[in-house]
N, C-alpha and C positions, 0 to 999 in steps of 0.2 A: 344310476349302475347296475345290471342285477348280476348273480352270480356266472349265469350265462354265456358275460363276455369275460368272462376269467382266462389264463390260460388253463390249457385242458386238465392237465396235471392237476393244478391245485383247486381247479373245479372236481372233479372225482375225489381230492383228499375231503373237501368240504361234504359233499354228500356220503363219504364215510362217515364222515361225525355226526351226522342229523341236519347241516347247516342248510336248510334247501333255499333260502333267501334272505338279501341284506335285513337291516331293522331300519327303520327310521332314519337315526345317524349315521350307518354304512349309506345309506343310499343321497347324504349327502354328502357324506366325506369323498367316499369311494372315488367316483367318476373327477371332484378335485385333483385329489391324488396323484390318479393315472393323469392329466394333463399336463404335468407337472409342476404345475404352480407353489411358492410359497404359503404356506399356514399356518394358521392359529387354530387348533381346534378343540375349542370350547364345552365340555359336555357334566352332568351330573357322573356319580363312579354306575357303576351296570349298565350305560347307555351304549357301550360295546368296542367302546373307544382301542383298548390292546387286540381285539380280533382284526378290527378296522388296521391298526398297524402293522398288525401281522402278513394280515392279507395283501396291502399295500404293497408291501416290502417284496413281499414272493413272489406278487404279479411284477413287480419294475425290476426285476434282478431276472426276471424271463424263468424263473423257477429251475434254474440251472446254474453250476458253478463255472466261475469261468479267473481263470491266471490265478493268480495269489495275493494279490493286496486286497483289504476291505472293498466293498462295494456299497456298505450300509452302515453307519455307525450309528448307534441311540445311547444314550445319557441316561442312567437309572440314578435313582438317588443312594443304594449300599449295597452291601454283598448278596442280602435279602434278595431284592429288586431285582437282581441280574441274573440269579441261582433260579428265581421262579419263572421269568422271560426266556430265558435261555431253555428252559422244559416244555413252557407254552408255542414256542417255535419247532420245539421238535416233533410235539401232536403233528404242527402243521406240515414240518419237509420232510416227512415219512419216506416220503415219494418221491423225494428230489434228492440231486448229490450236493446239494446247500451244505455250506458248512459255516453254524454258528458257534462263537464262542464267546465269552463273560470274562470279563479279565476287572478284577476288585482289589482293595487293596492287601487285603492279606495275603494275598498270593505272592509266592517267589517271582520278582519282576524280569528276571534273567530266563525263568520256563517261561515266562507270558510271552516276551520278546521272540523266544524259539517256536512257540505256538503260531503264535501268529507271520512270523515270518516264513514256517512253511505252508501258507494256504490258507487262507478265510474269505470268507463270505459276506458277514455279517459281524459286528464286532457290540456287545454289550458291555459297557463300561462305565463304573462311577469317575466320574468329572477329575478326580486327584490323579486315580491313580492312571486314566487315559495321557493326560498332562504329563505328567511324568514320562511316560513309554515314550511322546510323541518331545520331548526333550532329551531322548537317548537315541531317538532317530530306530525306538523301534515298533515303530507301525509307519505304514507308506499310504497319504493319502490322494495319491495321483489320481487315481482310478474312481475315488467314492465319488458317486451317483446322490445320498440320500445321508442327510444328517440330521439328528430326530431326537427331542428330549422328549420322555415320557414321563407323566405327571409330573409338572417343569412348576409346581410350586416349591418341591423344594430348591430351587436355585434360590432363593430367598432367605438362604438360611448357610451359615457356616463358610460362605467363600467359595460356595461353588461356583460362582457366574462369574470370576475370576480366571477359573480354570476354564470354561468354555469358551471364552469371548476370544482367547488366543487361538484354538484351534482352526475358525474361519479363516482369519489372517494367510493360513498359507494354501488355502484352497480355492481354486481358479471357476471351478464352475459348480453347482449343486444346489438340488432341491431340499429346501429346509420346513421339517414339519415340526411343529410345537403342540403338546396334547396336554388336556390341564381342566381341573371342575371347575379353577377361579381363573380371570383375568387377575396377575396383581401386579404391580408397581414395576417389578424387578424383571417380570417376563415381559413387560412395555418396553425393556433398553433394549431391546434382543433388536429392538427394530433398528436403533441408533446405529448398530453397527453389520447386521445381516439378512433383516428381518423387513428393510424399507419398505418392500412391494407387498410385500404380505398381504394375505387376503384370511379374512374371520370367519368363522364357520361357526355359529355358537346356540346352541340348545337348550332348553330350561327341561 
């Protein structure tokens, strides 16, 4: 899949950023993601996984806001990762009206509930905070299209996996994407819950 086949607004933004064509990993990953398949995407650091993630989310959401409920949910390991990914998204969504919000443990949870309630398209969250918001009915997942874990090795530590596993139980239909550098045992456990039909894209 070349960038020429992307949403025109997204394609224009990529051109302005000097991204003219997909790299080796993105050529493999982007068409598979666009097809709607559930995927494990395993590749080394620096292979372009985060850029592929961002492009795919914007493409799958048609590069435009829609109603109030989140359509993409991205789990990250901590506050720093959430804020960093939010900033990266803002670089790519500057010409769209997509609303990106990051939720992490240090924030006031009532403020988070309010921000999400008033309308977001993409939520970037730490597992513990998202789980707490979900328990407080502070996030509605009825419109969710994409469930993503970035740098998924972190779920092997700190009880993160249990927080993540409870969320898909309330999702009727969704695309699941897991990005990582290595395929660790706890990442494989996701297959037992909601990744049973997942394909694996692996690059060295």
